[in-house]
N, C-alpha and C positions, 0 to 999 in steps of 0.2 A: 591273806594273799593281797588284798587291796592295799594294805599298808606298805607292803614291799614295793608295789608299783608307785605309790605316792613318794616313797623315799627315792626311788630311781628318778622320778620326775624332778624332784627337788635338786638332786645332784646335777642332772642335765641343765636345769634352769640356772643354777649357780655358775655353770660353765658357759652359759650363753648358747647352749644347744637346744633351741626352743622346739624344733621339729621332733626331736627325740623325746623331749619333755611332754609334748602334746600326745605323742604316741603312747607314752606310759600312762598318762591321765586317761586316755581313751580306754585303756584296759580297766581302769578303776570304774569308769562309767559302764562298761560291759558287765563287770562283776556286780555292780550296784546300780542297776538301771533306774531304780526308784529313789535313789539318794539325791536330794537337792544339794547336799554338800559336794558330792562328786561332780555334779553338773556345774556348780558354782566354781569349783576348782578348774574345770575345763574352760569356762568362760574367762577366768583370770589368766590362765596360761596362754590362751589365744590373744588376750589383750596384751600381755607382756611381749609375745612374739611379734604382734602387729606393731606395737610401739617401737620395738627394736628395728623393725624393717621400715618404719615410718609409712605404713600402709593405711591411708585415710579411709579407703573404702571398707577394708576389713575391720578397722576400728569402729566404724559406724555400725557394722553388723554386730559386733560384740556389744556395743552400747544397747542395741535393740534387745539382745538376749538378756542383758542385765536388767532392763526395764521389766521384762517378763518375770524374772526372778523376784524382783521387788513386789510385783503384783501377787505372785504366789505366796510370798512371805506374809503379805498383808492378809490374805485369805486365811492362812494358817493361824495367824494371830487372832483373827476374829473367831475362828472355830474353837480355839483354845478358850477364849473369853466366854463363848456361848456354853461350853461344856462345864465351866466353873459356876455358872448361874444355877 
């Protein structure tokens, strides 16, 4: 089901309908609340929407979310390394 919403989001994004694309990705996040990939896609879609609107304040908010995602990825990498030892 999440794949269908991702496809819908992609179609809306390609047509410049960012609010509809965000709504579709929101469904993916609801269906997969623990998926870092789903939340990364949400951050990217919001970035694209804010970029199209030239909304500096919202772009700053998305930047902060992206920083958190990088921190989470770093922790996951360390955990994987620790489990290999």
